[in-house]
DOBAKE-105040 format. One record per atom (N, C-alpha, C): x, y, z. Coordinates in pm, whole numbers, padded with zeros to 5 digits, always signed. Layout:
N
XYZ ...
***
This chain:
107
+01824+01531-02803 +01722+01556-02702 +01763+01659-02601 +01836+01769-02630 +01876+01862-02534 +01756+01937-02471 +01648+01965-02552 +01538+02032-02497 +01461+01946-02394 +01467+01814-02411 +01398+01729-02322 +01453+01735-02183 +01581+01767-02163 +01643+01778-02037 +01579+01876-01946 +01531+01985-02012 +01466+02094-01929 +01332+02046-01871 +01275+01940-01944 +01146+01901-01902 +01146+01779-01800 +01268+01712-01786 +01289+01599-01699 +01301+01648-01560 +01253+01567-01467 +01265+01610-01324 +01410+01653-01287 +01422+01746-01201 +01546+01796-01156 +01608+01700-01051 +01681+01602-01105 +01741+01499-01020 +01851+01558-00932 +01912+01669-00993 +02023+01718-00914 +01989+01843-00827 +01859+01871-00825 +01816+01984-00739 +01816+01941-00595 +01861+02032-00512 +01871+02005-00368 +01736+02050-00303 +01656+01949-00273 +01520+01977-00209 +01531+01988-00058 +01648+01976-00008 +01662+01980+00143 +01617+02116+00197 +01541+02121+00307 +01500+02253+00359 +01445+02224+00494 +01429+02332+00568 +01367+02334+00698 +01308+02469+00731 +01220+02469+00819 +01150+02593+00854 +01095+02588+00997 +01109+02701+01071 +01057+02701+01205 +00905+02735+01199 +00833+02701+01315 +00695+02736+01315 +00675+02887+01313 +00770+02962+01369 +00765+03113+01371 +00769+03159+01233 +00862+03104+01151 +00873+03141+01003 +00751+03108+00926 +00687+02991+00955 +00567+02957+00891 +00462+03062+00916 +00445+03099+01049 +00348+03199+01084 +00374+03334+01026 +00498+03368+01015 +00534+03496+00948 +00511+03501+00805 +00559+03400+00730 +00554+03397+00581 +00425+03343+00524 +00354+03255+00599 +00232+03200+00553 +00122+03216+00663 +00080+03338+00683 -00005+03375+00804 -00136+03287+00810 -00189+03239+00698 -00307+03158+00698 -00285+03014+00750 -00158+02971+00767 -00122+02834+00797 -00090+02820+00940 -00164+02735+01011 -00130+02699+01151 -00039+02579+01154 +00086+02599+01189 +00185+02487+01187 +00153+02371+01281 +00069+02399+01374 +00034+02290+01470 -00088+02212+01426 -00155+02251+01320 -00270+02185+01266 -00275+02196+01118 -00195+02121+01052 -00182+02132+00905 -00285+02058+00830 -00333+02128+00719 -00423+02054+00624 -00330+02012+00517 -00382+01930+00430 -00300+01887+00300 -00258+02007+00220 -00342+02105+00211 -00311+02228+00129 -00198+02304+00203 -00202+02314+00338 -00092+02376+00419 +00041+02317+00393 +00041+02180+00393 +00176+02110+00370 +00223+02145+00233 +00141+02143+00131 +00185+02182-00006 +00231+02322-00016 +00162+02414+00059 +00204+02556+00059 +00338+02575+00124 +00358+02505+00229 +00495+02516+00299 +00606+02457+00205 +00583+02349+00147 +00684+02284+00059 +00719+02378-00054 +00612+02434-00120 +00637+02520-00235 +00704+02649-00195 +00664+02704-00075 +00727+02823-00026 +00882+02799-00006 +00921+02686+00051 +01051+02652+00078 +01129+02635-00052 +01076+02562-00144 +01141+02525-00271 +01154+02655-00365 +01057+02734-00352 +01060+02864-00443 +01169+02957-00403 +01221+02944-00276 +01327+03032-00230 +01465+02985-00278 +01477+02856-00332 +01600+02806-00379 +01622+02844-00526 +01737+02885-00560 +01777+02918-00694 +01762+02797-00786 +01704+02815-00901 +01694+02707-00998 +01572+02620-00985 +01484+02645-00885 +01362+02559-00868 +01270+02589-00980 +01216+02486-01040 +01107+02493-01143 +00994+02408-01092 +00873+02467-01074 +00757+02389-01036 +00698+02331-01164 +00723+02203-01184 +00668+02133-01300 +00536+02067-01271 +00489+02071-01149 +00369+02013-01111 +00365+01976-00962 +00255+01998-00902 +00241+01964-00751 +00096+01921-00726 +00090+01852-00616 -00035+01786-00578 -00047+01767-00427 -00164+01794-00369 -00184+01762-00228 -00182+01614-00210 -00139+01567-00089 -00151+01420-00060 -00220+01402+00071 -00163+01443+00180 -00230+01434+00315 -00170+01538+00410 -00195+01525+00545 -00156+01619+00641 -00008+01620+00678 +00072+01531+00614 +00211+01522+00636 +00294+01533+00511 +00238+01489+00396 +00314+01481+00271 +00248+01555+00157 +00333+01590+00055 +00277+01652-00064 +00370+01612-00181 +00315+01612-00298 +00385+01579-00430 +00430+01711-00495 +00559+01712-00526 +00620+01824-00603 +00716+01768-00703 +00690+01792-00834 +00779+01748-00935 +00797+01593-00944 +00687+01523-00910 +00697+01383-00909 +00757+01312-00792 +00799+01398-00691 +00860+01340-00573 +00760+01365-00455 +00752+01270-00360 +00672+01283-00241 +00764+01335-00135 +00723+01440-00069 +00798+01500+00044 +00716+01502+00168 +00787+01476+00279 +00714+01480+00415 +00766+01597+00486 +00680+01668+00562 +00725+01766+00663 +00735+01700+00789 +00855+01674+00837 +00883+01594+00954 +00922+01694+01062 +00865+01671+01181 +00897+01749+01293 +01046+01746+01331 +01107+01861+01341 +01246+01872+01371 +01254+01947+01502 +01238+01880+01607 +01231+01946+01739 +01080+01990+01764 +01062+02063+01871 +00922+02093+01907 +00858+02206+01822 +00946+02289+01754 +00886+02406+01682 +00943+02421+01548 +00968+02317+01470 +01025+02324+01333 +00996+02206+01249 +00999+02228+01121 +00975+02108+01027 +01104+02097+00938 +01131+01974+00905 +01243+01935+00821 +01180+01861+00695 +01223+01895+00578 +01163+01839+00455 +01240+01707+00426 +01163+01599+00426 +01224+01470+00398 +01164+01412+00271 +01250+01362+00184 +01210+01296+00062 +01170+01155+00090 +01042+01124+00064 +00984+00992+00096 +01012+00899-00030 +00984+00951-00150 +01000+00866-00268 +00960+00944-00389 +00946+00872-00495 +00905+00925-00623 +00810+00839-00699 +00745+00892-00792 +00653+00816-00872 +00691+00822-01023 +00724+00714-01082 +00749+00715-01228 +00628+00757-01302 +00516+00717-01261 +00396+00764-01340 +00370+00900-01325 +00392+00963-01214 +00375+01114-01205 +00479+01184-01293 +00601+01139-01281 +00707+01203-01360 +00675+01197-01514 +00631+01075-01553 +00599+01061-01698 +00489+01161-01736 +00387+01165-01654 +00273+01258-01682 +00322+01398-01689 +00407+01442-01594 +00472+01580-01597 +00544+01597-01732 +00624+01506-01771 +00700+01516-01893 +00614+01537-02009 +00506+01450-02016 +00409+01456-02124 +00346+01593-02128 +00309+01651-02013 +00247+01788-02006 +00342+01894-02060 +00474+01881-02025 +00567+01972-02062 +00595+01969-02208 +00589+01856-02272 +00618+01837-02414 +00500+01889-02490 +00385+01890-02437 +00260+01943-02508 +00261+02095-02504 +00336+02157-02420 +00326+02300-02410 +00420+02370-02512 
***
């Protein structure tokens, strides 16, 4: 099952990240970091993760104004001081991971 490994969630990927409000405004001009929508949260998370080498977007989903799902993991944009966000891993969903694996295997 060596091919299956590429389709399994990236357990060893380092999802830690942070971003200042100024960087959000500069890189994602349509996003107001002081008034996030569920889509904004997802956009910020994906922006941060896509900058990291080795990131594969196997699937993502909006959740709420603080959290979003990426690759079967639930991440929170936590305030890190008055003008920054820190990415916090809240948890994971076995069901979401299984669905992503199934999608990958069908491709």
